[in-house]
N, C-alpha and C positions, 0 to 999 in steps of 0.2 A: 205397302198398303197405305192408303190415305183416307182419312175420315174427315169430312167437313160438315159442320152443323151450322145451319143458318135459320134465322127466324122464319116462322111459317107465314107465307103470303096470305093476303086476304082471298078467301075462296071465290069471292065475287069477281076477282080480277083474273082468275085462271082461264085460259082459253081451252078449246077442245083438244088440242095437241098435248096438253099437259096430262089429260086423262086417258089418252090412247095408248101410252107406253105400258106394256105388260111386263113387269119385272120377273114374274114367275115364268113366263114363257121364255124370256131371255136366259134364265138359269137353266130351264129344261133343255134349251138348245145347246148350251155349253156342256151339259152332261151327255147329251147325245153325241156330240163331237168327241168327247173324251172316250166314250165307249167305243166309237168307231175306230179310234186310234189303237185301242187294245186288240182289235181284230187283225192288225197288220203283223205279219210274222217276222219280217226283216227288222232287226234291232236298229240298224243305221237309219232306215227309212222311218221307223217309228220315232226315233229321236228327232229327226229333222222335222217331222210333222208336229211333234210335241212342241218344239221350239217355235215353229210358226204359229201354232195354236196359242202359246203363251203370249206372244206379241198381240195376237188378235183379241185376246180375252181381257185386255185392259179396258174396263168399262166403268161407267159411272151410273149410279142409281140414285134416285131421288124419292124420298119418303116425306110426306108432310105430316108432322106430329103436332098434336095439341100442346099448349105450353107445359102442362104437367108431365106429359110423356117425354117431351123434349128435355126437360130438366132431369128426368129419370135416366134417359139415354146418355146425356152429357156426364152425369155422375158415374156411370158404369157402362161405357160404350160396348165393351166386349162381354158383359154379363158375368164377369169373374166373381162378383160378390154374391151371386145368387146360388142357392143350394142346387137348383135344377136349371142349368143354363139353357135347356130346351124350352123352358116355360117363359114366354114373354108376357109380362103383366101390363101391357099397354091398354089404354081405354079402347072402346069400340067405335070411335069416331070415324 
């Protein structure tokens, strides 16, 4: 796993392609592929497909955070210090 944090660019400078990427759709597609793998009965075939899937699933995601949220993320990137790791307390920007 690799996490890279960079300063937020000026929103005025972002082009349309920056806004077109849908990270949630990418995640949903990965889940659909994993579920499809579970339907394969042959363990050898299933393992080969899983290995190919793992190579294919190396992806990068980009999220633009405000300075306060960026500082919060850098301080605890995995959310281990939070009581409820599912609750992200980022601003609504």
